[in-house]
DRENDO-1510 file (C-alpha; in Angstrom, 1 decimal, always signed):
<recs>
REC; n; res; u; v; w
REC; 1; MET; +32.4; -115.2; -58.4 .
REC; 2; ASN; +30.7; -113.4; -55.8 .
REC; 3; GLU; +31.8; -110.2; -53.9 .
REC; 4; TYR; +31.0; -110.0; -50.2 .
REC; 5; SER; +31.6; -107.1; -47.5 .
REC; 6; LEU; +32.1; -107.8; -43.7 .
REC; 7; THR; +32.4; -104.7; -41.1 .
REC; 8; VAL; +35.1; -105.8; -38.9 .
REC; 9; PRO; +36.6; -103.9; -35.7 .
REC; 10; ARG; +39.8; -102.0; -36.4 .
REC; 11; THR; +42.5; -100.5; -34.5 .
REC; 12; ALA; +43.1; -97.0; -35.5 .
REC; 13; ARG; +46.3; -94.9; -34.3 .
REC; 14; TYR; +46.3; -91.1; -33.5 .
REC; 15; TYR; +48.8; -88.7; -32.0 .
REC; 16; THR; +48.2; -85.4; -30.0 .
REC; 17; LEU; +49.5; -82.5; -29.2 .
REC; 18; GLY; +48.6; -80.7; -26.1 .
REC; 19; THR; +46.4; -82.0; -23.6 .
REC; 20; PRO; +42.8; -82.4; -22.7 .
REC; 21; SER; +41.2; -80.1; -20.3 .
REC; 22; GLU; +38.8; -77.0; -19.3 .
REC; 23; SER; +41.6; -74.7; -20.5 .
REC; 24; ILE; +41.3; -75.8; -24.2 .
REC; 25; THR; +39.6; -73.3; -26.5 .
REC; 26; ASP; +40.3; -75.2; -29.8 .
REC; 27; LEU; +40.6; -78.3; -31.3 .
REC; 28; TRP; +42.1; -79.2; -34.5 .
REC; 29; ILE; +41.8; -82.4; -36.2 .
REC; 30; VAL; +44.7; -82.7; -38.7 .
REC; 31; CYS; +44.9; -85.3; -41.7 .
REC; 32; HIS; +48.2; -86.0; -43.5 .
REC; 33; GLY; +48.9; -86.9; -47.0 .
REC; 34; TYR; +49.7; -89.8; -48.9 .
REC; 35; GLY; +52.9; -92.0; -47.4 .
REC; 36; GLN; +53.1; -90.1; -44.5 .
REC; 37; LEU; +52.9; -91.1; -40.4 .
REC; 38; ALA; +50.5; -89.2; -38.2 .
REC; 39; ARG; +53.6; -88.6; -35.5 .
REC; 40; PHE; +55.8; -87.2; -37.9 .
REC; 41; PHE; +53.0; -84.9; -39.5 .
REC; 42; LEU; +52.2; -83.4; -35.9 .
REC; 43; ARG; +55.7; -82.2; -35.7 .
REC; 44; HIS; +54.5; -79.5; -37.8 .
REC; 45; PHE; +52.0; -77.9; -35.8 .
REC; 46; SER; +54.1; -77.1; -32.8 .
REC; 47; VAL; +53.4; -73.3; -33.6 .
REC; 48; LEU; +50.1; -73.9; -32.0 .
REC; 49; ASP; +51.2; -75.6; -28.7 .
REC; 50; ASP; +50.0; -72.6; -26.5 .
REC; 51; GLY; +48.3; -74.6; -23.6 .
REC; 52; GLN; +44.9; -73.9; -24.9 .
REC; 53; THR; +45.1; -75.8; -28.1 .
REC; 54; LEU; +44.8; -79.5; -28.8 .
REC; 55; VAL; +46.1; -80.7; -32.0 .
REC; 56; VAL; +44.8; -84.3; -33.0 .
REC; 57; ALA; +46.6; -86.3; -36.1 .
REC; 58; PRO; +44.5; -89.3; -37.0 .
REC; 59; GLU; +46.9; -91.8; -39.1 .
REC; 60; ALA; +45.3; -93.4; -42.3 .
REC; 61; LEU; +44.3; -97.0; -41.6 .
REC; 62; SER; +46.3; -98.5; -44.7 .
REC; 63; ARG; +50.3; -98.7; -44.4 .
REC; 64; PHE; +52.8; -99.7; -46.8 .
REC; 65; TYR; +56.3; -99.8; -47.4 .
REC; 66; LEU; +57.3; -96.5; -49.3 .
REC; 67; GLU; +60.3; -98.4; -50.9 .
REC; 68; ARG; +60.0; -102.2; -52.0 .
REC; 69; PHE; +59.4; -104.6; -49.0 .
REC; 70; SER; +61.0; -103.0; -46.1 .
REC; 71; GLY; +62.4; -99.7; -44.5 .
REC; 72; ARG; +60.3; -96.6; -44.0 .
REC; 73; VAL; +56.5; -97.2; -43.9 .
REC; 74; GLY; +53.8; -94.5; -45.5 .
REC; 75; ALA; +50.0; -94.5; -44.8 .
REC; 76; THR; +47.2; -94.1; -47.3 .
REC; 77; TRP; +43.4; -93.0; -46.9 .
REC; 78; MET; +42.1; -94.7; -49.4 .
REC; 79; THR; +43.0; -96.1; -53.2 .
REC; 80; LYS; +40.4; -96.3; -56.2 .
REC; 81; GLU; +39.8; -100.2; -55.0 .
REC; 82; ASP; +36.7; -100.5; -53.3 .
REC; 83; ARG; +36.5; -96.6; -52.8 .
REC; 84; LEU; +32.5; -95.9; -51.8 .
REC; 85; SER; +33.3; -98.8; -48.5 .
REC; 86; GLU; +36.7; -96.8; -48.0 .
REC; 87; ILE; +34.9; -93.3; -47.8 .
REC; 88; GLU; +32.4; -94.6; -45.4 .
REC; 89; ASP; +35.1; -96.3; -42.9 .
REC; 90; GLN; +37.1; -92.7; -43.1 .
REC; 91; ALA; +33.8; -90.7; -42.2 .
REC; 92; SER; +32.8; -93.3; -38.9 .
REC; 93; TYR; +36.8; -93.4; -38.1 .
REC; 94; LEU; +36.9; -89.5; -37.8 .
REC; 95; ASN; +33.4; -88.9; -36.3 .
REC; 96; LEU; +34.4; -91.6; -33.3 .
REC; 97; LEU; +37.7; -89.5; -33.3 .
REC; 98; LEU; +36.3; -86.4; -33.0 .
REC; 99; GLN; +33.5; -87.5; -30.3 .
REC; 100; GLU; +36.4; -89.0; -28.4 .
REC; 101; GLN; +37.9; -85.4; -28.1 .
REC; 102; LEU; +34.8; -83.5; -27.5 .
REC; 103; ARG; +33.9; -85.6; -24.5 .
REC; 104; GLN; +37.0; -84.4; -22.8 .
REC; 105; LEU; +36.7; -80.7; -23.6 .
REC; 106; PRO; +34.3; -77.7; -23.0 .
REC; 107; GLN; +31.0; -77.4; -25.0 .
REC; 108; ASN; +32.1; -74.2; -26.7 .
REC; 109; VAL; +35.5; -75.3; -28.0 .
REC; 110; ARG; +36.1; -74.0; -31.5 .
REC; 111; VAL; +36.8; -77.1; -34.0 .
REC; 112; THR; +39.2; -76.7; -37.0 .
REC; 113; VAL; +39.7; -79.5; -39.5 .
REC; 114; LEU; +42.9; -79.2; -42.1 .
REC; 115; GLY; +43.7; -81.6; -44.7 .
REC; 116; PHE; +47.0; -81.8; -46.0 .
REC; 117; SER; +47.5; -83.0; -49.7 .
REC; 118; GLN; +45.7; -86.5; -49.8 .
REC; 119; GLY; +44.3; -85.5; -46.6 .
REC; 120; GLY; +42.4; -82.6; -47.8 .
REC; 121; ALA; +40.1; -84.9; -49.8 .
REC; 122; THR; +39.4; -87.1; -47.1 .
REC; 123; VAL; +38.3; -84.4; -44.6 .
REC; 124; SER; +36.4; -82.7; -47.5 .
REC; 125; ARG; +34.2; -85.9; -47.7 .
REC; 126; TRP; +33.8; -86.0; -44.3 .
REC; 127; LEU; +32.7; -83.2; -44.0 .
REC; 128; ALA; +30.2; -83.3; -46.8 .
REC; 129; THR; +28.1; -85.9; -44.7 .
REC; 130; ARG; +27.0; -82.6; -42.9 .
REC; 131; ASN; +27.4; -84.9; -39.3 .
REC; 132; VAL; +30.5; -82.9; -38.3 .
REC; 133; PRO; +30.4; -79.8; -35.9 .
REC; 134; VAL; +33.3; -77.8; -37.6 .
REC; 135; HIS; +33.8; -74.2; -37.1 .
REC; 136; ARG; +36.9; -73.7; -39.7 .
REC; 137; LEU; +38.2; -75.8; -42.7 .
REC; 138; ILE; +41.8; -75.4; -44.0 .
REC; 139; LEU; +42.9; -77.3; -47.2 .
REC; 140; TRP; +46.5; -77.3; -47.6 .
REC; 141; ALA; +48.1; -78.0; -51.1 .
REC; 142; ALA; +45.0; -80.2; -51.2 .
REC; 143; SER; +42.7; -81.2; -54.1 .
REC; 144; PHE; +39.1; -80.5; -53.4 .
REC; 145; PRO; +37.4; -83.8; -54.3 .
REC; 146; GLU; +34.9; -83.9; -57.5 .
REC; 147; ASP; +32.8; -86.7; -56.3 .
REC; 148; ILE; +31.3; -84.8; -53.4 .
REC; 149; ASP; +27.3; -85.0; -53.5 .
REC; 150; PHE; +26.3; -81.3; -54.7 .
REC; 151; ALA; +23.1; -81.1; -52.4 .
REC; 152; ASN; +24.8; -82.4; -49.5 .
REC; 153; GLY; +28.4; -80.5; -50.0 .
REC; 154; LYS; +26.5; -77.5; -50.5 .
REC; 155; ALA; +24.6; -77.7; -47.3 .
REC; 156; ALA; +27.6; -78.6; -45.2 .
REC; 157; PHE; +29.9; -76.0; -46.4 .
REC; 158; SER; +27.4; -73.3; -46.5 .
REC; 159; ASN; +28.7; -70.2; -44.0 .
REC; 160; LEU; +31.6; -72.2; -42.9 .
REC; 161; PRO; +35.0; -70.2; -43.2 .
REC; 162; VAL; +37.6; -72.1; -45.4 .
REC; 163; ALA; +41.5; -71.5; -46.3 .
REC; 164; LEU; +43.0; -72.7; -49.4 .
REC; 165; VAL; +46.9; -72.5; -48.9 .
REC; 166; TYR; +49.6; -73.8; -51.2 .
REC; 167; GLY; +53.1; -73.2; -51.8 .
REC; 168; THR; +54.2; -71.3; -55.0 .
REC; 169; GLN; +57.0; -73.9; -55.9 .
REC; 170; ASP; +54.5; -77.1; -54.9 .
REC; 171; GLU; +54.9; -79.3; -58.0 .
REC; 172; PHE; +51.4; -80.6; -57.9 .
REC; 173; ILE; +49.8; -77.3; -57.7 .
REC; 174; THR; +49.3; -76.0; -61.3 .
REC; 175; PRO; +47.3; -73.2; -62.8 .
REC; 176; GLU; +45.0; -75.7; -64.2 .
REC; 177; THR; +44.4; -77.9; -61.1 .
REC; 178; LEU; +44.2; -74.5; -58.8 .
REC; 179; GLN; +41.0; -73.0; -61.4 .
REC; 180; ARG; +39.5; -76.1; -61.5 .
REC; 181; LYS; +39.7; -76.5; -57.7 .
REC; 182; GLN; +38.3; -72.9; -57.5 .
REC; 183; GLN; +35.4; -73.6; -59.7 .
REC; 184; LEU; +34.5; -76.8; -57.7 .
REC; 185; MET; +34.5; -74.6; -54.7 .
REC; 186; GLN; +32.1; -71.9; -56.5 .
REC; 187; GLU; +29.7; -74.4; -57.4 .
REC; 188; LEU; +29.5; -75.5; -53.5 .
REC; 189; GLY; +29.3; -72.1; -52.7 .
REC; 190; ILE; +32.6; -72.1; -51.1 .
REC; 191; ARG; +34.6; -68.5; -51.1 .
REC; 192; PRO; +37.9; -69.4; -49.5 .
REC; 193; GLN; +40.4; -67.0; -48.5 .
REC; 194; VAL; +43.5; -68.0; -50.5 .
REC; 195; TYR; +47.1; -68.0; -48.6 .
REC; 196; THR; +50.5; -68.7; -50.3 .
REC; 197; PHE; +54.2; -69.3; -49.3 .
REC; 198; GLY; +57.3; -69.5; -51.0 .
REC; 199; GLY; +57.8; -73.2; -50.7 .
REC; 200; GLY; +57.0; -76.7; -52.1 .
REC; 201; HIS; +54.4; -79.4; -51.2 .
REC; 202; THR; +55.0; -79.0; -47.5 .
REC; 203; LEU; +53.7; -77.3; -44.4 .
REC; 204; HIS; +54.8; -73.7; -43.3 .
REC; 205; PRO; +54.9; -73.2; -39.7 .
REC; 206; GLU; +54.6; -69.1; -40.7 .
REC; 207; THR; +51.7; -69.5; -42.4 .
REC; 208; LEU; +50.0; -71.8; -40.3 .
REC; 209; ALA; +50.0; -69.3; -37.8 .
REC; 210; LEU; +48.9; -66.6; -40.0 .
REC; 211; VAL; +46.1; -68.5; -41.2 .
REC; 212; ASN; +44.9; -69.2; -37.8 .
REC; 213; ARG; +44.8; -65.6; -36.7 .
REC; 214; GLU; +43.1; -64.6; -39.5 .
REC; 215; LEU; +40.5; -67.4; -40.7 .
</recs>
C-alpha cells in the first residue's frame, strides 16, 4: 500500500469582533481550544471591544460531534495523525488570515496572538516559522509544544513579550506540567510574565484586561 498527499482548497471560517478601519490600533488573533467553536470562543473577548481593537477568531479546520453522532459540534486543530502536514496547513491558514487582516489596517497596528489550551500549541508552532509579524504572545491554559525546532524557535521568540496565564483551579495545569512548560520556554530564551486567577480551564475577562494593559 502506498500513501500520497494532495493539496486541496479548503473553506476556513473565522469570526471578528470590531470592524477594520484606520482607527484600529490593535489586532488580536485568538485561537480556541480543543472541541470549541470560534463564534462562542470570541464572546470571551468583549472586554477588548473598545473601537480601536479588532479581534479575529479563526476556527480549526477539523470539526466533529462532541457526543456520539449528532448534537453539539466542536473543532480541533490537529491530532497525531499526519501531524506534520496538519502543522503546515495550520501555518498556511493563519498566515493567509493575518495577511488579509493587515491589508485592511494601518501599517503600525500592534499584533497580539493568543492561544487558549490546544490553540496555544497551534500558535506557538505558527510563530516558530518566523514568518509572523507579531508583537505580543499570550499562552492561556496552554501547553508549550515540545516539538518546536530549537534554532527556529529561539530566533522566533527572541525579544517577544510573552504572557503565561492559567487558573489556579485548572485541572489540566499541575505543578509538574507547569514546571516542564517553563523549562521549555527558558531553553528558547522565553521569560514569560505569569498571571493567575481564581478559576478553572477557561478565560477570565478581568485578567485578560490586565494582561492587555501590562504586557
